[in-house]
C-alpha positions as CSV (number, residue, x, y, z in Angstrom):
1,X,37.1,16.9,-17.9
2,X,37.9,13.9,-15.3
3,X,39.5,12.1,-18.4
4,X,42.0,14.8,-19.2
5,X,42.7,15.2,-16.0
6,X,43.7,11.6,-15.9
7,X,45.4,11.8,-19.0
8,X,47.4,14.9,-17.8
9,X,48.2,13.3,-14.5
10,X,49.3,9.9,-16.0
11,X,51.8,12.1,-18.7
12,X,53.4,13.8,-15.4
13,X,53.5,10.1,-13.6
14,X,56.5,9.4,-16.5
15,X,60.0,10.5,-15.7
16,X,60.5,13.8,-16.7
17,X,64.4,14.8,-18.6
18,X,66.9,14.3,-16.6
19,X,65.4,12.9,-13.6
20,X,66.0,8.9,-12.2
21,X,62.6,8.3,-11.2
22,X,62.2,5.0,-9.8
23,X,60.9,2.8,-12.6
24,X,58.8,0.4,-9.9
25,X,57.0,3.5,-8.1
26,X,56.4,4.9,-11.9
27,X,54.4,1.1,-12.5
28,X,52.6,1.7,-9.2
29,X,51.7,5.2,-10.2
30,X,50.5,4.2,-13.5
31,X,48.7,1.2,-12.5
32,X,47.0,3.5,-9.9
33,X,45.7,5.7,-12.6
34,X,44.3,2.7,-14.7
35,X,42.4,1.2,-12.0
36,X,40.8,4.9,-11.3
37,X,39.8,4.9,-15.2
38,X,38.7,1.7,-15.0
39,X,36.7,2.1,-12.2
40,X,34.7,5.5,-13.5
41,X,34.0,3.6,-16.6
42,X,32.5,0.9,-14.4
43,X,30.2,3.8,-13.1
44,X,29.0,5.2,-16.4
45,X,28.1,1.7,-17.6
46,X,26.3,0.8,-14.6
47,X,24.5,4.4,-14.8
48,X,23.4,3.6,-18.3
49,X,22.2,0.2,-18.0
50,X,20.3,1.8,-14.6
51,X,18.6,4.2,-17.5
52,X,17.9,1.5,-19.7
53,X,16.0,-0.5,-16.9
54,X,14.0,2.4,-15.4
55,X,10.3,2.3,-16.1
56,X,8.8,3.8,-19.3
57,X,6.9,6.2,-17.5
58,X,9.0,7.7,-15.0
59,X,7.5,11.4,-16.0
60,X,4.4,12.8,-15.8
61,X,4.4,13.5,-19.5
62,X,5.5,10.1,-20.8
63,X,2.7,8.9,-18.6
64,X,-0.2,11.4,-20.3
65,X,0.9,10.4,-23.7
66,X,0.2,6.9,-23.1
67,X,-2.8,7.3,-21.3
68,X,-4.1,9.9,-23.4
69,X,-3.5,7.6,-26.5
70,X,-4.9,4.5,-24.8
71,X,-8.3,6.6,-23.9
72,X,-8.5,8.1,-27.1
73,X,-8.3,4.7,-28.5
74,X,-11.0,3.3,-26.2
75,X,-13.1,6.0,-27.3
76,X,-12.7,5.3,-30.9
77,X,-13.8,1.9,-30.3
78,X,-16.7,2.7,-28.3
79,X,-17.7,4.9,-30.9
80,X,-17.1,2.4,-34.0
81,X,-19.5,0.0,-32.0
82,X,-22.5,2.5,-32.0
83,X,-21.9,3.5,-35.8
84,X,-21.9,0.1,-37.0
85,X,-25.2,-0.7,-35.0
86,X,-27.0,2.3,-36.2
87,X,-25.6,1.6,-39.9
88,X,-26.8,-2.2,-39.7
89,X,-30.1,-1.2,-37.6
90,X,-30.3,-4.6,-36.3
91,X,-29.5,-5.6,-32.7
92,X,-26.0,-7.3,-33.0
93,X,-25.0,-10.5,-31.5
94,X,-21.8,-12.6,-29.9
95,X,-19.5,-11.0,-32.0
96,X,-20.3,-7.3,-30.2
97,X,-20.3,-9.2,-26.7
98,X,-16.9,-10.0,-27.4
99,X,-16.0,-7.1,-28.9
100,X,-17.5,-5.3,-26.0
101,X,-15.6,-7.4,-23.4
102,X,-12.4,-6.4,-25.0
103,X,-13.0,-2.6,-24.7
104,X,-13.9,-3.8,-21.0
105,X,-10.3,-5.0,-20.9
106,X,-8.7,-2.4,-22.3
107,X,-10.7,0.2,-19.5
108,X,-9.2,-2.4,-16.8
109,X,-5.6,-2.0,-18.5
110,X,-6.0,1.8,-18.1
111,X,-6.7,1.7,-14.4
112,X,-3.8,-0.7,-14.2
113,X,-1.4,2.1,-15.6
114,X,-2.9,4.4,-13.6
115,X,-2.2,2.3,-10.5
116,X,1.3,1.3,-11.4
117,X,2.2,4.8,-11.9
118,X,0.4,6.9,-9.1
119,X,3.5,7.4,-6.6
120,X,5.1,10.0,-9.1
121,X,2.3,11.7,-10.4
122,X,0.7,14.8,-8.9
123,X,-2.6,14.4,-7.2
124,X,-4.5,16.7,-10.3
125,X,-3.3,14.0,-12.7
126,X,-4.3,11.0,-10.7
127,X,-8.2,12.4,-10.2
128,X,-8.4,13.6,-14.1
129,X,-6.8,10.3,-15.1
130,X,-9.5,8.4,-13.0
131,X,-12.4,10.9,-13.9
132,X,-11.6,10.0,-17.5
133,X,-11.7,6.2,-16.8
134,X,-15.0,6.9,-14.8
135,X,-16.4,8.6,-17.7
136,X,-15.4,5.6,-20.2
137,X,-17.1,2.9,-18.3
138,X,-20.1,5.1,-18.6
139,X,-19.8,5.2,-22.2
140,X,-19.6,1.6,-22.2
141,X,-22.6,1.2,-20.2
142,X,-24.5,3.3,-22.6
143,X,-23.3,1.1,-25.9
144,X,-23.9,-2.4,-23.7
145,X,-27.4,-0.8,-23.3
146,X,-28.1,0.4,-26.6
147,X,-26.7,-3.0,-28.3
148,X,-28.5,-5.4,-26.0
149,X,-30.6,-7.6,-27.9
150,X,-34.5,-7.4,-27.0
151,X,-37.3,-9.4,-27.4
152,X,-40.7,-8.6,-28.0
153,X,-43.4,-8.0,-25.1
154,X,-44.8,-11.0,-23.7
155,X,-46.0,-12.3,-20.3
156,X,-43.7,-15.6,-19.6
157,X,-42.9,-17.7,-16.8
158,X,-39.9,-16.5,-14.8
159,X,-37.1,-18.3,-15.7
160,X,-34.9,-20.6,-12.7
161,X,-31.6,-19.8,-11.9
162,X,-29.0,-22.4,-11.3
163,X,-28.2,-21.7,-7.6
164,X,-24.7,-20.5,-7.0
165,X,-24.4,-18.4,-4.1
166,X,-21.0,-16.5,-4.7
167,X,-22.3,-15.5,-8.1
168,X,-25.5,-15.1,-7.4
169,X,-24.8,-12.8,-4.6
170,X,-22.4,-10.3,-6.7
171,X,-25.3,-10.5,-9.5
172,X,-27.4,-9.2,-7.2
173,X,-24.8,-6.3,-6.1
174,X,-24.2,-5.4,-9.5
175,X,-27.9,-5.3,-10.7
176,X,-28.5,-2.9,-7.8
177,X,-26.2,-0.3,-8.8
178,X,-27.2,-0.6,-12.9
179,X,-30.4,-0.1,-14.6
180,X,-32.2,-2.7,-16.3
181,X,-31.6,-2.1,-19.7
182,X,-32.9,-5.6,-20.9
183,X,-35.5,-8.3,-20.4
184,X,-33.8,-11.2,-22.0
185,X,-31.3,-13.5,-20.0
186,X,-28.8,-13.0,-23.0
187,X,-28.8,-9.4,-22.6
188,X,-28.4,-10.1,-18.8
189,X,-25.6,-12.0,-19.3
190,X,-24.1,-9.2,-21.8
191,X,-24.0,-6.6,-19.2
192,X,-22.3,-8.7,-16.5
193,X,-19.9,-9.7,-18.4
194,X,-19.1,-6.0,-19.6
195,X,-19.0,-5.1,-15.8
196,X,-17.2,-8.6,-14.3
197,X,-13.4,-7.1,-15.4
198,X,-13.8,-4.3,-12.8
199,X,-15.9,-4.5,-9.8
200,X,-17.2,-1.6,-8.4
201,X,-19.7,-0.7,-5.9
202,X,-21.2,2.4,-5.9
203,X,-24.3,4.7,-4.2
204,X,-25.2,2.5,-1.1
205,X,-25.5,2.7,2.5
206,X,-25.3,0.4,5.4
207,X,-24.8,-2.3,3.2
208,X,-22.4,-5.3,4.2
209,X,-20.5,-6.8,1.3
210,X,-18.1,-9.6,1.3
211,X,-15.8,-10.3,-1.9
212,X,-13.8,-13.0,-2.4
213,X,-11.0,-12.7,-4.9
214,X,-9.9,-16.5,-4.6
215,X,-13.1,-17.5,-6.8
216,X,-11.8,-16.0,-10.2
217,X,-14.1,-14.5,-12.5
218,X,-15.0,-16.2,-15.7
219,X,-12.1,-15.5,-18.0
220,X,-9.9,-14.0,-15.3
221,X,-7.0,-15.5,-12.6
222,X,-6.9,-14.7,-9.2
223,X,-4.8,-11.2,-8.7
224,X,-6.3,-9.8,-11.6
225,X,-9.5,-8.8,-10.9
226,X,-9.8,-4.6,-9.8
227,X,-12.1,-3.2,-7.4
228,X,-13.6,0.1,-6.7
229,X,-15.5,1.8,-4.1
230,X,-17.5,4.8,-4.8
231,X,-19.9,6.8,-2.9
232,X,-21.0,5.1,0.2
233,X,-22.1,5.6,3.8
234,X,-22.1,3.6,6.7
235,X,-20.8,0.3,4.8
236,X,-18.6,-2.7,5.9
237,X,-16.7,-4.7,3.2
238,X,-14.5,-7.8,3.8
239,X,-12.3,-8.6,0.8
240,X,-10.5,-11.3,1.1
241,X,-7.9,-12.8,-1.7
242,X,-5.5,-10.7,-4.0
243,X,-6.4,-8.0,-5.9
244,X,-4.9,-6.2,-8.9
245,X,-5.4,-2.5,-7.4
246,X,-7.8,-0.7,-5.2
247,X,-10.0,2.6,-6.1
248,X,-11.8,4.2,-3.2
249,X,-13.7,7.4,-3.5
250,X,-16.0,9.2,-1.4
251,X,-16.8,6.9,1.4
252,X,-18.0,7.9,5.1
253,X,-18.2,6.1,8.1
254,X,-17.5,2.9,6.5
255,X,-15.1,0.0,7.4
256,X,-13.2,-1.5,4.7
257,X,-10.8,-4.9,5.4
258,X,-8.6,-5.8,2.1
259,X,-6.4,-8.7,1.8
260,X,-3.0,-8.3,-0.3
261,X,-3.4,-5.4,-3.2
262,X,-0.6,-6.5,-5.8
263,X,-0.3,-2.9,-7.2
264,X,-1.5,0.3,-5.5
265,X,-4.3,1.8,-3.3
266,X,-6.1,4.9,-4.4
267,X,-8.0,6.9,-2.0
268,X,-9.8,10.2,-2.0
269,X,-12.3,12.1,0.3
270,X,-12.9,9.6,2.7
271,X,-14.3,10.5,6.5
272,X,-14.7,8.8,9.5
273,X,-13.4,5.2,7.9
274,X,-11.3,2.6,9.2
275,X,-9.1,0.5,6.6
276,X,-6.9,-2.7,7.1
277,X,-4.9,-2.6,3.8
278,X,-1.8,-4.4,2.7
279,X,-0.2,-3.1,-0.6
280,X,3.0,-2.3,-2.2
281,X,1.6,1.8,-2.8
282,X,-0.9,3.5,-0.9
283,X,-1.5,7.2,-1.7
284,X,-4.5,9.2,0.2
285,X,-6.1,12.4,-0.8
286,X,-8.6,14.6,1.4
287,X,-8.8,12.0,4.1
288,X,-10.4,13.2,7.5
289,X,-10.4,11.6,10.9
290,X,-9.9,8.2,9.4
291,X,-7.4,5.5,11.0
292,X,-5.7,3.1,8.6
293,X,-4.0,0.1,9.7
294,X,-1.2,-1.0,6.9
295,X,1.2,-3.4,5.9
296,X,3.2,-1.6,2.7
297,X,6.3,-1.8,1.0
298,X,6.8,2.2,0.5
299,X,6.1,4.9,2.4
300,X,2.7,5.8,2.7
301,X,1.6,9.3,0.9
302,X,-1.2,11.6,2.4
303,X,-2.0,15.0,0.7
304,X,-4.9,17.3,2.2
305,X,-5.8,15.5,4.7
306,X,-6.2,15.8,8.5
307,X,-6.4,13.7,11.8
308,X,-5.3,10.7,10.0
309,X,-3.6,7.9,12.2
310,X,-1.2,4.9,11.4
311,X,-1.5,1.5,12.9
312,X,0.1,-1.5,11.7
313,X,-1.8,-4.1,9.9
314,X,-4.0,-6.3,11.7
315,X,-6.5,-8.7,9.3
316,X,-6.2,-12.5,9.6
317,X,-8.2,-14.8,7.2
318,X,-7.4,-18.7,6.3
319,X,-4.4,-18.4,3.9
320,X,-3.6,-15.1,4.5
321,X,-0.1,-15.4,5.2
322,X,0.4,-17.5,1.9
323,X,-1.1,-14.9,-0.1
324,X,0.8,-11.9,1.3
325,X,4.1,-13.9,0.5
326,X,2.8,-14.7,-2.7
327,X,2.2,-10.9,-3.3
328,X,6.1,-9.6,-1.9
329,X,4.1,-8.2,1.5
330,X,5.1,-10.9,3.9
331,X,7.8,-8.5,5.4
332,X,6.7,-6.0,8.2
333,X,8.4,-3.1,6.9
334,X,7.4,-0.6,9.6
335,X,6.5,1.8,6.8
336,X,3.2,2.3,8.2
337,X,5.1,4.8,10.5
338,X,6.9,6.5,7.8
339,X,4.1,8.6,6.1
340,X,5.1,11.0,3.7
341,X,2.9,14.2,3.9
342,X,3.1,16.2,0.6
343,X,1.5,19.3,1.9
344,X,3.6,19.3,4.7
345,X,7.1,20.6,3.7
346,X,8.6,21.8,7.2
347,X,11.3,19.8,8.9
348,X,9.1,19.3,12.0
349,X,6.1,16.8,12.5
350,X,3.4,17.5,10.2
351,X,0.1,17.9,12.2
352,X,-2.1,16.0,9.8
353,X,-1.0,12.7,10.8
354,X,-0.2,11.0,14.0
355,X,0.6,7.1,15.0
356,X,-2.7,5.4,16.5
357,X,-1.7,4.9,20.6
358,X,-1.7,1.3,21.3
359,X,-4.8,1.3,23.7
360,X,-6.9,3.1,21.1
361,X,-5.8,0.3,18.3
362,X,-8.4,-2.7,17.2
363,X,-7.5,-6.4,18.2
364,X,-6.8,-8.6,15.1
365,X,-9.7,-9.1,13.4
366,X,-10.7,-12.4,11.6
367,X,-12.6,-12.6,8.6
368,X,-12.3,-16.2,7.6
369,X,-16.0,-17.1,8.5
370,X,-17.6,-14.5,7.2
371,X,-19.7,-15.2,4.4
372,X,-20.4,-13.8,1.4
373,X,-23.3,-11.6,1.4
374,X,-25.4,-8.4,1.2
375,X,-27.2,-6.9,3.3
């Protein structure tokens, strides 16, 4: 032990019998030993403090325990809501709407948990967690459809809606991807509120969509929203403002231009796409022939990917610089060029990615004047 060695050294520092040691030299040696003891004690204290301050989920098992517990809680809440409805045998009112919105918020918290811990999770665990979240969303959609109050059939004039360009366009997008499960304004409002906690676009082809997170949804603040893009082909997406996390799955020939992401970006199964992203963490799985223009605080991670190219962030719009600063992304770290290929463990450069040549890079893309629209 280091302490035993120092104690032995300290004992040997004293004058032995029959010696005439210099008292000043002995004192200096004792002081040096005490200083080393103090230094090692300080190092141990610092290590202990660092361990105490480390994130709670810095291990796969800890994350899985927390995720499984939260998932079971959400599943139980959905079952409890349906069981209560069956026992009462009546349509539920505002109380159940609030209950469903609480479940939706819990699912969003699960998405945030995955995003915040994705940097150390194996890709299989990330995919499994995202699949579980998708299943929970589907269960919640079915529950909201079952609990939505229905009116007796009657012909009536189409109710007029108050014109709000942003919200009406967002509703058109959501309504196009969700089956119409109600014929009343109240139940339609219930459906939208359940979905608002995590905006999701899926199963589209040839669409142009603009999302502005600077216009906060009811009950949320700027930067709290999550955004998901799934099963899309030949689409263009322009996202202004800050969002909490971004999930991208199965895109082909799409262009995605995004403002600051406060947490992580998870990308899976994309081909022939162009991404402009600013985020603290970016993880890419199964990407083919795709270009990434990035500003990222940590090194981007790729897995099972090929023919992917990287370049610096080339997006701009009014207010972006302030948003990047607020998100801790104002500094250009150069990490867009420091890619980690988790499937390439050799010392030489991975053949799966490269720097995008300057002559092939896009010019600065300004999305300031692009209007909210769905085509």
